C-alpha positions in Angstrom: -28.8 6.5 2.6 -28.3 7.9 6.1 -27.9 4.3 7.5 -25.3 3.5 4.8 -23.4 6.7 5.6 -23.4 6.0 9.3 -22.2 2.5 8.7 -19.3 3.7 6.6 -18.2 6.3 9.1 -18.2 3.8 11.9 -16.0 1.5 9.7 -13.6 4.3 8.9 -13.2 5.6 12.4 -12.5 2.1 13.8 -9.5 1.4 11.4 -9.6 -2.3 12.1 -7.8 -4.9 10.0 -8.2 -8.6 10.8 -8.4 -8.9 14.6 -8.1 -5.6 16.4 -5.0 -4.1 14.7 -5.2 -0.5 13.5 -4.2 -0.2 9.9 -3.0 3.4 10.5 -1.2 4.0 13.8 -0.2 7.3 15.3 3.3 8.2 16.6 1.8 8.5 20.1 0.3 5.0 19.9 3.5 3.5 18.5 5.6 5.1 21.3 3.4 3.5 23.9 3.7 0.1 22.3 7.2 0.1 21.1 8.2 -3.0 23.1 5.3 -5.0 21.9 5.6 -4.6 18.1 8.0 -5.3 15.3 8.9 -2.1 13.6 10.1 -2.1 10.0 12.0 0.8 8.4 11.2 0.8 4.6 13.8 3.4 3.7 17.1 2.9 2.1 20.0 1.5 4.1 22.0 4.7 4.5 18.9 6.6 5.8 18.3 3.8 8.3 21.9 3.8 9.6 21.8 7.6 10.0 18.9 7.3 12.3 15.8 5.0 12.9 13.1 4.3 15.4 14.6 2.2 18.2 14.4 -1.5 17.6 13.4 -1.1 13.9 14.7 -3.5 11.3 15.5 -2.3 7.8 13.8 -3.6 4.7 14.1 -1.2 1.8 11.0 -1.4 -0.4 13.2 -1.7 -3.6 14.2 -5.2 -2.4 10.5 -6.3 -2.9 10.5 -5.9 -6.7 12.3 -7.1 -9.8 12.2 -6.8 -13.6 10.5 -9.8 -15.1 9.4 -10.4 -18.6 10.7 -7.0 -19.6 8.4 -5.3 -17.0 10.1 -3.4 -14.2 8.6 -3.2 -10.7 7.0 -6.6 -10.6 6.7 -8.3 -7.3 9.4 -10.9 -6.7 8.5 -14.5 -6.6 6.6 -15.9 -3.6 9.6 -17.9 -2.6 12.0 -14.9 -2.8 9.6 -12.7 -0.8 9.0 -15.3 1.8 12.8 -15.6 2.3 13.2 -11.8 2.4 10.6 -11.5 5.1 12.1 -14.3 7.1 15.6 -12.8 6.9 14.2 -9.7 8.7 12.6 -11.7 11.4 9.0 -10.7 10.4 7.1 -13.4 12.2 3.4 -13.7 11.2 2.3 -13.8 14.9 3.8 -10.3 15.5 2.1 -7.0 15.2 4.2 -5.3 12.5 4.4 -1.5 12.1 5.9 -0.1 8.9 7.2 3.4 8.4 8.9 5.5 5.7 10.4 9.0 5.7 7.2 10.9 4.8 9.1 14.0 3.7 6.6 14.0 0.8 3.6 11.9 -0.2 5.5 9.7 -2.5 7.5 8.3 0.5 4.3 6.5 1.7 4.8 4.1 -1.3 7.7 2.5 0.6 5.5 1.5 3.5 2.4 0.7 1.5 4.2 -1.7 -0.8 5.4 -3.8 2.1 1.9 -3.5 3.8 0.4 -5.0 0.6 2.9 -7.8 0.5 2.3 -8.7 4.1 -1.4 -8.9 3.5 -0.7 -11.0 0.5 1.1 -13.4 2.8 -1.9 -13.3 5.2 -0.1 -11.5 8.1 -3.0 -10.7 10.4 -1.6 -7.6 12.2 0.0 -5.0 10.1 0.0 -1.2 10.5 1.6 1.9 8.8 2.9 4.8 10.9 1.0 7.9 10.1 3.4 10.8 9.3 6.4 8.3 9.3 9.9 9.0 10.6 9.7 12.7 9.8 6.8 13.2 12.2 8.5 10.9 14.8 11.7 13.0 14.8 9.9 16.4 14.6 8.1 15.4 17.9 11.5 15.0 19.5 11.2 11.2 20.0 14.3 9.0 20.4 16.2 7.3 17.6 19.0 4.8 17.2 21.8 4.9 14.7 23.9 2.2 13.1 23.1 -1.1 11.4 20.9 -2.6 14.1 20.3 -6.3 14.7 18.0 -8.9 13.2 16.8 -12.2 14.5 16.1 -14.3 11.5 13.2 -16.7 11.5 12.6 -19.9 9.5 10.8 -19.1 6.3 8.6 -22.2 6.8 6.9 -20.3 9.5 5.4 -18.0 6.9 2.2 -19.5 5.5 2.2 -20.9 2.0 -1.6 -20.1 1.9 -1.7 -16.7 0.1 -4.4 -14.1 -0.1 -4.5 -14.6 -3.9 -7.6 -12.5 -4.4 -5.7 -9.2 -3.8 -3.3 -9.9 -6.7 -4.6 -9.7 -10.3 -2.9 -9.9 -13.7 -3.9 -8.3 -17.0 -6.0 -11.2 -18.1 -8.2 -10.8 -15.1 -8.4 -7.0 -15.7 -9.4 -7.6 -19.3 -12.2 -9.8 -18.2 -13.7 -7.2 -15.9 -13.6 -4.2 -18.4 -16.9 -2.4 -18.4 -18.3 -4.5 -15.5 -20.4 -2.1 -13.4 -19.7 -4.0 -10.2 -15.9 -3.7 -10.6 -14.0 -0.3 -10.5 -10.5 0.2 -11.9 -8.8 2.9 -9.8 -5.8 4.7 -11.5 -3.5 6.1 -8.9 -1.2 8.0 -11.3 -1.4 11.8 -11.8 -4.0 13.2 -14.2 -1.6 13.9 -17.0 -0.5 10.3 -17.1 -4.1 9.1 -16.8 -5.3 11.3 -19.7 -2.3 10.5 -21.9 -1.0 14.1 -21.8 2.3 13.0 -20.2 5.3 11.7 -22.3 5.3 8.7 -19.9 1.8 7.6 -20.8 -0.6 6.8 -23.7 -3.6 7.0 -21.5 -5.5 4.7 -19.1 -7.3 1.4 -19.1 -10.9 1.8 -20.4 -13.4 2.6 -17.7 -10.8 3.4 -15.0 -11.4 6.3 -12.7 -8.6 8.9 -12.0 -7.6 9.0 -8.3 -4.0 10.3 -8.0 -2.3 8.8 -4.9 -1.4 12.2 -3.7 -5.1 12.9 -3.0 -5.0 10.5 0.0 -2.9 13.0 2.0 -3.5 16.3 3.7 -1.6 19.0 5.6 2.1 19.9 5.7 3.1 16.6 7.5 1.4 14.5 4.7 -0.9 12.7 7.1 -3.2 10.2 5.6 -6.8 11.3 5.3 -9.3 9.7 7.6 -12.9 9.8 8.5 -15.3 11.9 6.4 -12.5 13.1 4.1 -11.6 9.6 3.1 -15.2 8.6 2.7 -15.8 11.6 0.4 -12.7 10.8 -1.6 -13.6 7.1 -2.3 -17.3 6.8 -2.4 -20.0 7.9 -4.9 -23.6 6.9 -5.5 -22.2 4.0 -7.5 -19.2 3.1 -5.4 -19.4 1.9 -1.8 -17.4 -0.4 0.5 -18.8 -3.5 -1.1 -17.6 -2.6 -4.6 -14.8 -4.7 -6.1 -11.8 -2.3 -6.5 -8.7 -3.0 -8.6 -5.9 -0.4 -8.2 -3.1 0.2 -10.7 -0.5 2.8 -11.7 2.5 2.6 -14.0 4.4 -0.2 -12.2 2.3 -1.3 -9.2 4.0 1.0 -6.7 1.7 4.1 -6.1 -1.2 1.7 -6.6 -0.3 0.2 -3.3 -1.1 3.5 -1.7 -4.6 3.2 -3.3 -4.9 -0.3 -2.0 -4.1 0.8 1.5 -6.5 3.8 1.3 -9.4 1.6 0.2 -8.6 -0.9 2.9 -8.4 1.9 5.5 -11.8 3.1 4.4 -13.4 -0.3 5.0 -13.6 -1.5 1.4 -14.1 -5.3 1.6 -12.9 -6.4 -1.8 -9.7 -4.6 -2.9 -6.9 -5.9 -5.2 -3.9 -4.5 -7.1 -2.8 -5.1 -10.6 0.9 -6.1 -10.5 2.8 -4.7 -13.4 0.0 -2.1 -14.1 0.4 0.0 -17.2 3.9 -1.2 -18.0 2.5 -4.7 -18.3 -0.8 -3.7 -19.9 0.8 -1.7 -22.8 3.3 -4.4 -23.8 0.5 -5.9 -25.9 -0.9 -3.6 -28.6 -4.2 -5.6 -28.5 -5.0 -4.3 -25.0 -7.0 -1.1 -25.3 -5.9 2.2 -23.9 -8.0 5.4 -23.7 -6.8 9.0 -23.9 -8.7 11.9 -22.3 -11.4 11.7 -19.6 
């Protein structure tokens, strides 16, 4: 047990993605590397024009989703996403740092949604700025205003080889129900999970409740790290080798869960696109109320 705990702590404290890129980067580290990375502002256009980190390009997270088959919040097609990434000059060989406002915990969704998509397109070096633009400005760091500039890249430079294992649909979720080696992690609030909210009839059978807000701590809404993250995500039955599938109502806050599990060193994490809005379209798919 002590060996496993030590192993997990080492994995968490290193924060490595593929290669040597930190998944979660501090404002201090970004300021020191600003000329060596591509910074992406995931906020809305008006917020970006009012003020943004120097050199950042703007890609509002709402552009990443669409309504499809009657389900809102679905990821856009691979072709549309590839074209969108190319239009913002997001070259796969670059180290990309994403930030959102972080005036509250929900803002992290904006950055996490894009983080997930870039991992889906096998970008090897992607980070999220801890504390976001709010922390950057509160520390008195410089900002630019206006529309900025973008150098478009050819969409053919973005690989057509996708990390398909991190994207699941309801048929795959149905197959893994009640499998002890797969954990469904519900990132909605507890009232939605339990079916006590007007927005929800309950949760997918066997899912655990892990509200996305539980990943943050302190007045600056910094992401939990180290022992706090380990305590949040692991149990006697759940460790970094467990297959995790995150979901929420529409696949947005579940991207925060996806990032959190990745940050903690979990090796096999996926997200259910469409989530409960997709799952509850068919009355044959079971839903559980209560605990």
